[in-house]
C-alpha positions in Angstrom: 0.0 0.0 0.0 1.3 3.4 -1.0 2.0 5.7 2.0 0.6 9.3 1.9 3.9 10.9 1.2 7.4 9.7 0.2 10.6 11.2 -1.1 11.5 8.2 -3.4 9.6 6.8 -6.4 11.0 3.5 -7.7 9.7 2.2 -11.0 10.5 -1.4 -11.9 11.4 -4.7 -10.1 12.9 -3.1 -7.0 13.3 -4.9 -3.6 10.1 -4.5 -1.6 12.1 -3.8 1.6 12.9 -0.4 0.2 9.3 0.6 1.2 10.7 0.7 4.8 12.7 3.7 3.7 9.4 5.4 2.7 9.8 4.7 -1.0 6.9 4.2 -3.4 7.5 1.2 -5.8 5.5 1.3 -9.1 5.5 -1.7 -11.5 5.4 0.4 -14.6 5.3 4.0 -15.9 1.5 4.1 -16.1 1.1 3.4 -12.4 3.8 5.9 -11.6 2.0 8.5 -13.7 -1.1 8.3 -11.5 1.0 8.7 -8.4 2.7 11.8 -9.8 -0.7 13.5 -10.3 -1.2 13.9 -6.5 2.3 13.6 -5.1 5.8 15.1 -5.5 9.0 13.1 -5.3 12.5 14.2 -4.7 14.2 11.1 -6.2 13.0 8.9 -9.1 14.8 5.6 -10.0 13.9 3.6 -13.1 15.5 1.5 -15.9 16.9 2.9 -19.0 14.3 0.9 -21.0 11.5 3.1 -19.5 13.5 6.2 -20.3 13.7 5.3 -23.9 9.9 4.8 -24.0 7.6 7.3 -25.8 5.8 8.3 -22.6 8.8 9.1 -20.5 9.4 12.6 -21.9 5.9 13.7 -20.9 6.3 11.9 -17.6 9.6 13.8 -17.1 8.0 17.2 -17.9 5.2 16.5 -15.4 7.8 15.6 -12.6 9.9 18.7 -13.3 6.8 20.9 -13.3 5.7 19.7 -9.9 9.2 19.6 -8.4 12.1 21.1 -10.4 14.6 19.7 -7.9 13.7 16.0 -8.6 16.8 13.8 -9.1 16.9 10.7 -11.4 18.8 7.5 -10.9 19.0 5.2 -14.0 19.6 1.5 -14.1 21.7 1.0 -17.2 23.2 -2.4 -18.2 26.9 -2.6 -18.6 26.6 -3.4 -22.3 24.5 -0.2 -23.0 26.0 2.2 -25.5 28.1 4.9 -23.8 27.3 7.5 -26.6 23.6 6.9 -26.2 23.9 7.1 -22.4 25.8 10.4 -22.8 22.9 11.8 -25.0 20.3 10.7 -22.4 22.4 12.3 -19.6 22.6 15.6 -21.4 18.8 15.6 -21.9 17.7 14.3 -18.5 20.7 14.9 -16.3 21.0 11.7 -14.3 22.3 11.9 -10.7 23.5 8.3 -10.6 23.8 5.4 -13.0 23.6 1.8 -11.7 24.1 -1.5 -13.4 21.4 -3.5 -11.6 18.4 -3.1 -9.4 20.2 -4.9 -6.6 23.1 -2.5 -6.4 24.7 -2.9 -2.8 25.0 0.9 -2.5 21.5 1.6 -3.6 20.4 3.2 -0.3 23.5 5.4 -0.2 22.6 6.5 -3.8 19.0 7.2 -2.9 19.9 9.4 0.1 22.7 11.2 -1.8 20.1 12.0 -4.5 17.7 13.1 -1.8 20.3 15.4 -0.3 21.0 16.9 -3.7 17.3 17.5 -4.3 16.9 19.3 -1.0 20.0 21.3 -1.8 18.6 22.3 -5.1 15.3 23.3 -3.4 17.2 25.5 -1.0 19.1 27.0 -4.0 15.8 27.6 -5.8 14.3 29.2 -2.6 17.4 31.4 -2.3 17.2 32.4 -5.9 13.5 33.3 -5.4 14.4 35.3 -2.3 17.2 37.1 -4.2 14.7 37.9 -7.0 12.2 39.3 -4.4 14.9 41.3 -2.8 16.1 42.6 -6.1 12.5 43.7 -6.9 12.3 45.4 -3.5 15.7 47.1 -4.1 14.4 48.4 -7.4 11.4 49.9 -5.7 13.6 51.4 -3.0 15.9 52.8 -5.8 12.9 54.4 -7.4 11.9 55.9 -4.0 15.4 57.1 -3.4 15.6 58.7 -6.8 12.4 60.5 -6.1 13.8 61.7 -2.7 17.1 62.7 -4.4 15.0 64.7 -6.9 13.2 66.4 -4.0 16.5 66.9 -2.2 18.0 68.4 -5.4 15.2 70.8 -5.6 15.7 71.7 -2.0 19.5 72.1 -2.5 18.8 74.4 -5.5 16.7 76.6 -3.3 19.4 76.4 -0.6 22.0 77.5 -3.0 19.9 80.4 -3.9 19.7 81.4 -0.3 23.3 80.7 0.2 24.2 83.0 -2.6 22.3 85.7 -0.9 24.2 85.3 2.4 27.6 84.4 0.9 28.8 88.0 1.1 28.2 87.9 4.8 29.8 84.5 5.3 33.0 85.5 3.6 33.3 88.5 5.8 33.5 86.6 9.1 34.6 83.2 7.9 38.0 83.8 9.3 36.4 84.9 12.6 34.5 81.7 12.9 37.7 79.7 12.4 39.3 81.8 15.1 36.3 81.2 17.4 36.9 77.4 17.2 40.5 78.0 18.1 39.6 80.3 21.0 40.5 79.1 24.5 38.0 81.2 26.4 34.5 82.9 26.2 36.1 86.3 26.2 38.1 85.5 23.1 34.9 84.3 21.4 33.1 87.6 22.2 36.0 89.7 21.0 36.4 87.9 17.7 32.7 88.0 16.9 32.5 91.7 17.8 35.3 92.5 15.4 33.8 90.4 12.6 30.0 91.1 12.7 30.3 94.8 13.4 30.8 95.4 9.6 28.6 92.7 8.2 25.6 92.7 10.5 26.2 96.0 12.1 26.1 94.6 15.7 27.2 96.9 18.5 27.7 94.4 21.2 27.9 90.6 21.5 27.8 88.8 24.8 27.7 85.1 25.8 26.2 84.0 29.1 25.7 80.6 30.7 22.4 79.6 32.3 20.8 81.1 34.4 22.8 84.4 34.1 21.5 84.7 30.5 17.9 85.2 31.7 19.1 87.9 34.1 21.0 89.7 31.4 17.9 89.5 29.1 15.7 91.2 31.7 18.4 93.8 32.4 18.7 94.7 28.7 14.9 94.8 28.2 14.4 97.1 31.2 17.5 99.2 31.6 19.5 99.3 28.3 18.3 101.0 25.1 19.3 98.2 22.6 17.7 95.9 20.1 18.6 92.5 21.2 18.5 89.0 19.6 18.8 86.2 22.1 19.7 82.8 20.7 19.9 79.8 23.0 23.1 77.6 23.0 22.6 73.9 23.3 24.9 71.0 24.0 23.4 67.6 23.2 19.8 69.0 23.3 20.4 70.6 26.7 20.4 74.4 27.0 23.6 75.7 28.5 23.2 79.4 27.9 22.5 82.1 25.4 24.3 84.5 23.0 23.1 88.1 22.7 23.4 90.2 19.6 22.8 93.9 20.4 22.6 96.9 18.1 20.9 100.3 17.8 17.2 100.4 18.8 16.1 101.8 15.4 17.6 98.9 13.5 15.8 95.6 14.4 16.9 92.2 13.1 15.0 90.8 10.1 14.3 87.2 9.5 17.3 86.5 7.3 19.6 88.0 9.8 18.0 86.0 12.6 18.5 82.8 10.7 22.0 83.7 9.9 22.9 84.6 13.5 21.3 81.4 14.7 23.7 79.5 12.6 26.5 81.5 14.0 25.2 80.5 17.5 25.4 76.9 16.6 29.1 77.3 15.8 29.6 79.2 19.1 27.8 76.3 20.9 30.2 73.8 19.4 33.2 76.0 20.3 31.9 76.3 23.9 31.4 72.6 24.1 35.0 72.1 22.8 36.3 74.6 25.4 34.4 72.9 28.2 35.6 69.4 27.2 39.2 70.8 26.8 39.0 72.2 30.3 37.6 69.0 31.7 40.2 66.9 30.0 43.0 69.2 31.2 41.6 69.1 34.7 41.4 65.3 34.6 44.9 65.2 33.2 46.2 67.4 36.0 44.4 65.4 38.7 45.7 62.2 37.2 49.3 63.5 36.9 49.1 64.9 40.5 47.9 61.6 41.8 50.4 59.7 39.8 53.3 61.9 40.8 52.2 62.2 44.5 53.0 58.5 45.0 56.2 58.3 47.1 57.1 54.9 45.5 58.4 54.7 41.9 55.6 53.8 39.5 56.5 52.8 35.9 54.3 51.9 32.9 56.2 49.4 30.7 55.3 47.4 27.6 56.0 43.8 26.6 59.6 44.7 25.7 60.4 46.3 29.1 60.4 49.7 27.4 59.3 52.6 29.7 56.1 54.2 28.5 55.6 56.6 31.5 56.9 57.1 35.0 56.2 59.3 38.0 58.5 61.7 39.8 59.6 59.2 42.3 60.8 56.9 39.5 62.5 59.9 37.8 64.3 60.6 41.1 65.3 56.9 41.1 66.8 57.4 37.6 68.9 60.3 38.9 70.3 58.2 41.8 72.2 55.9 39.5 75.9 56.0 39.6 76.2 56.8 35.8 72.9 58.1 34.6 72.4 57.6 30.8 69.3 57.8 28.7 67.6 54.4 29.0 64.4 53.0 27.7 64.4 49.7 29.5 63.1 49.5 33.1 65.9 47.3 34.3 68.5 49.8 32.9 66.9 52.9 34.2 66.0 51.6 37.7 68.7 49.1 38.5 71.6 49.7 36.0 71.3 46.2 34.6 71.9 45.0 31.0 69.3 42.2 31.2 65.9 41.8 32.9 66.1 41.5 36.7 66.3 38.0 38.1 62.9 36.8 39.3 61.0 39.4 37.2 57.4 38.3 36.9 55.4 40.9 35.1 51.7 40.8 36.0 52.4 39.5 39.6 54.3 40.5 42.7 58.0 39.8 43.0 61.1 41.1 44.8 64.3 42.5 43.3 67.7 43.7 44.7 69.4 46.7 43.0 73.1 46.6 41.9 73.9 50.0 43.5 76.9 50.6 45.7 74.4 50.3 48.6 72.1 47.4 47.5 68.5 48.1 48.2 65.6 45.6 48.1 62.4 46.5 46.3 59.0 44.8 46.5 57.5 45.1 43.0 53.7 45.1 42.7 53.0 44.4 39.0 49.6 44.6 37.3 48.8 43.9 33.6 46.7 46.5 31.8 45.0 46.3 28.4 45.0 49.7 26.8 44.2 48.5 23.2 42.5 45.2 22.4 44.6 44.9 19.2 47.9 45.4 21.1 49.7 43.4 23.8 49.0 44.2 27.4 51.2 46.7 29.2 52.3 46.5 32.9 52.0 49.0 35.8 54.9 48.3 38.2 55.0 49.9 41.7 58.5 49.6 43.3 58.3 49.8 47.2 61.6 50.0 48.9 61.6 47.4 51.7 65.3 47.8 52.6 64.4 49.6 55.8 61.6 47.2 56.6 63.9 44.2 56.2 66.5 46.0 58.3 63.9 46.7 60.9 62.8 43.1 61.0 66.4 42.1 61.5 66.7 44.6 64.3 63.5 43.3 65.9 65.0 39.8 65.9 68.2 41.2 67.3 66.3 43.1 69.9 64.4 40.0 70.8 67.6 38.2 71.3 69.1 41.1 73.3 65.9 41.1 75.5 66.3 37.4 76.1 70.0 37.9 76.7 69.1 40.7 79.1 66.8 38.4 81.1 69.5 35.7 81.2 72.1 38.3 82.1 70.0 39.7 84.9 69.7 36.2 86.4 73.4 35.5 86.0 74.2 38.9 87.6 72.1 38.1 90.6 73.8 34.7 90.9 77.3 36.3 90.6 76.7 39.3 92.9 76.8 37.2 96.2 79.9 35.2 95.3 81.7 38.4 94.2 80.7 40.1 97.5 82.3 37.3 99.4 85.4 37.2 97.3 85.8 41.0 97.8 85.3 40.8 101.6 87.9 38.0 102.0 90.4 39.8 99.6 90.0 43.0 101.7 90.6 41.0 104.9 93.7 39.5 103.5 94.9 42.9 102.4 94.3 44.4 105.9 96.2 41.6 107.6 99.1 41.5 105.1 102.2 43.6 105.5 102.6 46.0 102.5 106.2 44.9 102.3 105.1 41.4 101.6 106.0 40.3 98.0 102.4 39.0 97.5 100.8 42.3 98.6 100.7 43.8 95.0 99.0 40.7 93.8 96.3 41.0 96.5 95.8 44.7 95.5 95.4 43.6 91.9 92.9 40.9 92.9 90.9 43.5 94.9 90.8 45.8 91.8 89.7 42.9 89.5 86.9 41.9 91.9 85.8 45.6 92.1 85.6 45.8 88.3 83.6 42.6 88.1 81.2 43.9 90.7 80.9 47.2 88.8 80.1 45.4 85.6 77.4 43.3 87.4 75.9 46.4 89.0 75.7 48.2 85.6 74.1 45.1 84.1 71.6 45.0 86.9 70.9 48.7 86.6 70.2 48.4 82.9 67.9 45.4 83.1 66.0 46.8 86.1 62.7 48.7 85.4 63.8 52.1 84.2 61.0 53.8 86.3 62.1 52.1 89.5 64.6 54.8 90.4 63.4 58.2 91.5 63.9 61.4 89.6 66.9 63.4 90.7 70.2 64.9 89.8 71.9 62.8 87.1 75.4 63.1 85.9 75.8 63.1 82.1 79.2 61.5 82.6 77.6 58.7 84.5 74.8 58.4 81.8 77.4 58.1 79.1 79.6 55.7 81.1 76.7 53.3 81.9 75.4 53.3 78.3 79.0 52.7 77.0 79.6 49.8 79.5 76.5 48.0 78.1 77.7 48.1 74.5 81.4 47.9 75.2 81.7 44.2 74.8 79.8 44.4 71.5 82.0 47.2 70.1 85.2 45.4 71.1 84.1 42.2 69.4 83.3 44.0 66.2 86.5 46.2 66.2 84.6 49.5 66.6 86.7 52.3 68.2 84.7 54.1 70.8 85.9 57.3 72.4 84.4 59.6 75.1 85.3 63.3 75.1 84.5 65.6 78.0 84.3 69.3 77.1 83.9 71.2 80.4 85.2 74.4 81.7 87.2 72.6 84.4 88.6 69.1 84.3 86.8 68.0 87.4 83.5 69.7 86.6 80.4 67.6 86.1 77.2 68.4 84.3 74.0 67.5 86.1 70.5 67.3 84.7 67.1 66.5 86.3 65.9 63.1 85.4 66.1 59.3 85.7 69.5 57.7 85.3 68.3 54.4 83.9 65.9 56.0 81.4 68.6 58.4 80.1 71.2 55.6 79.9 68.7 53.4 78.0 68.0 56.3 75.5 71.7 56.9 74.9 72.3 53.1 74.6 69.6 53.0 71.9 71.4 55.7 70.0 74.7 53.9 70.4 73.1 50.7 69.1 71.7 52.5 66.1 75.3 53.7 65.3 76.6 50.2 65.7 74.0 48.9 63.3 75.0 51.5 60.7 78.7 50.6 61.1 77.9 46.8 60.8 75.9 47.6 57.6 78.8 49.4 56.1 81.2 46.6 57.2 79.0 44.1 55.3 79.3 46.3 52.2 82.9 47.2 52.5 85.3 44.5 53.7 88.0 45.7 56.1 86.1 48.9 57.0 87.2 50.4 60.3 84.3 52.0 62.3 84.4 54.5 65.1 81.9 56.1 67.5 82.7 59.4 69.3 80.7 60.5 72.3 81.2 64.2 73.2 79.7 66.0 76.2 79.8 69.8 76.0 78.9 72.1 79.0 76.9 75.3 78.8 78.8 78.3 77.4 78.3 82.0 77.0 76.2 81.5 73.8 74.1 78.8 75.3 74.2 79.2 79.1 71.2 77.0 79.7 71.9 74.1 77.4 74.2 71.1 77.7 74.8 68.7 74.8 75.8 65.1 74.1 76.9 64.4 70.5 77.1 60.8 69.2 79.0 60.6 65.9 79.7 57.5 63.8 81.0 56.7 60.3 78.5 54.0 59.4 76.3 53.9 56.3 74.9 57.4 55.7 71.2 57.8 56.2 69.1 58.5 53.1 67.2 61.1 55.1 69.5 62.2 58.0 66.7 64.0 59.9 64.7 60.8 60.0 67.0 57.9 60.8 65.8 54.3 60.6 66.3 52.3 63.8 64.3 50.3 66.1 65.4 52.0 69.3 65.3 55.6 67.9 61.5 56.2 68.6 62.0 54.9 72.2 65.0 57.1 72.7 63.1 60.1 71.3 60.2 59.6 73.6 62.4 59.2 76.7 64.3 62.4 75.9 61.1 64.3 75.1 59.8 63.3 78.6 63.0 64.8 80.0 62.4 68.0 78.0 65.5 67.3 75.9 65.7 67.7 72.1 67.0 65.0 69.8 68.3 66.0 66.4 70.0 64.0 63.6 72.1 65.4 60.8 75.3 64.8 58.7 78.5 66.2 60.0 81.2 68.1 58.0 83.0 64.9 57.3 79.8 63.1 56.2 79.5 61.3 59.5 76.2 60.6 61.1 75.5 62.8 64.1 72.9 62.5 66.9 72.7 65.6 69.1 70.9 65.6 72.5 70.2 69.0 74.0 69.4 69.1 77.7 67.6 72.2 79.2 66.7 70.9 82.7 70.2 71.6 84.1 71.0 71.4 87.8 73.1 74.4 88.7 75.3 74.4 91.9 76.6 77.5 93.6 
């Protein structure tokens, strides 16, 4: 039984199983003819014998009429004439030619022919659509030509009007060009006044922004004897102000002049918009540059080749710090005096780099990629934060922690040694009292007593330094004793590191002492912190310069005629110079500053005449004795 609709029509002794594919199988051409009357087929397969029949041509025309995309598959025996087959193919255009009805690739041929038929239907639909669009375009072309004709007529009329106003336009054409190059509203008014005075006979031209324009309009109407023409100025359909054309009261503006001056106002509005945008862009540029340059850390914008695109002032200062500054485009050349990219450089992420300067500095680099143009490679914004002081501070904190622990241990040891030393001293003194000075051993006993006294003095200084600084009462404190106690604490450290420490007393009399009001332990701790800061600077220079010999000078100066109420302690060292002498970097400096401030003493840092580091303590709470 024939299904309602099928894509394949097979005429002849075909295998009945092909009906499972949806094919209609007709026994002869007459049966197929009736089916073609009410159905359309995409693929028709039949033998060459039927094709050669008289009725096939009419059958073929009927199929092509109902479905021009129909594809034909012919069953042609192997002994069929090739020339005759070529003639039939030119006439009917076969999609496939098979030798038998039982061809093993029959299904593949049928579906290939079906695909070709569908493709031709699509091509036909596309051609139909193109024909429809072509017809539509022709209609649009006719409409466009009609519009062009109307536009041509309008342009002809416009040319006529333009010819009437051309004499005016030529007169102030140069002025309008100057207006667009003007940088302020005052320049625009001046140029228009000079240009339109001769062509439109204007006496005065003013530009006001909203709402001052309405106030000026009322003032002219009520107080000034002028004929005015107010034309609003717009920026993107928003009124921003007005331009006023003023001239004698007996000479009103006609329609042509009003239209002409309205067009001039449009040019002025564009110029004002340009000036406003220029000011805004300049303001934004200034703000951006101020923000960019206000950063204390160097910031550099580089491309994929490490070339510097832009840098801030901090980076420029870094360029000048190089030992041999030369023009350089590469970031590693300009910043770190390298010939190749810095080791560990990771553009787009954070990394750390060490400079090759005489005094190596460590920088934490915060790098961020930035796409400025989608068609170009990304650029990189690098911020270089100097962490040399931070790392130094961290090392000092570790050292301070060790010193604090050592102080705790030293305090315990000092307490344990104090009692035995007291006993040894007592027995030594008893032996000395009972021994005849003429005894050959007497000098040895005296030397033993001095040694024990020195050991006890060292223990007492250690106990005094490790004791709570606020435990002692405020009173008269000798600056010599302060310096001696602070020096005794760091003496062992300076000797082990080969640092030469000298104390200088500059008083009016050799035996004079300088007394201040305060706490001995606190002042000794403050001076010890300053000495430790000097030791750290000297050690830093020793690490950079092998064989370097460091020194620390402590000088005490008494009041004089120029400064009768001030005594000073100067601590000088030849360690690594501070980058900012007035703000030295050291863990104990803030503590020392606070202690001295509590004692109403001033602490000042500066570089000496021989480029040494100097810390000056000025005491004002002096104790004067009569």
